[in-house]
C-alpha positions, 0 to 999 in steps of 0.5 A, a space after each residue: 580889352 582882353 577877351 578873358 575879361 567879362 565884357 558886355 557890348 553896348 547892346 548888352 549882348 555877350 561875346 561868344 568867349 564871354 558866353 563860355 565863361 558865363 556858362 562855366 560860372 553858371 555850372 560852378 555856381 550851381 554845383 554847390 547848394 547853399 542853404 540858409 543857416 536856419 536849415 543847417 540842422 535839418 539839412 545835416 540830418 536829412 543828408 546824413 552829413 558826418 564831417 563839416 568845416 567851420 570858416 566863420 568869424 570867431 564870435 559865431 563859431 561856437 554857435 555854428 559848431 553846436 548846430 553842426 553837432 545837433 545835425 549829427 556831424 561827428 567831425 569838424 575842421 575848424 578854421 575859426 581862430 578859437 577853441 571850440 567847446 565840444 563833447 568828447 564824442 566829436 572829433 575836431 581839428 583846428 587850422 590856424 590859417 595865419 600860422 600856415 600862411 606864415 610857414 608857407 611864406 617862410 618856405 618860399 623866402 628860403 627857397 629863393 635864398 637857396 637858388 
């Protein structure tokens, strides 16, 4: 088996290379704090968060946007496939991920044809 895969021996001890991988995964996991949604408004205020990204299902996006606004966020990057109803004081940029992927695929295919 490839040493890059996370493999555990029969006695459940990690191989040295796997220990390095686990250490890296631990640090990556702990580099970002994930808080429950019910703390979003308080956390945003306490940490003075001004910009946020929304990447939730369409049906949850407006509720999340409202919570972000209540927390003091002034700018939203919206990956949800809906138009948000926002106050004029809030700046928002919508990202249509499907359209961006389509454009990328088109560019890749056309670059192949030009080679």
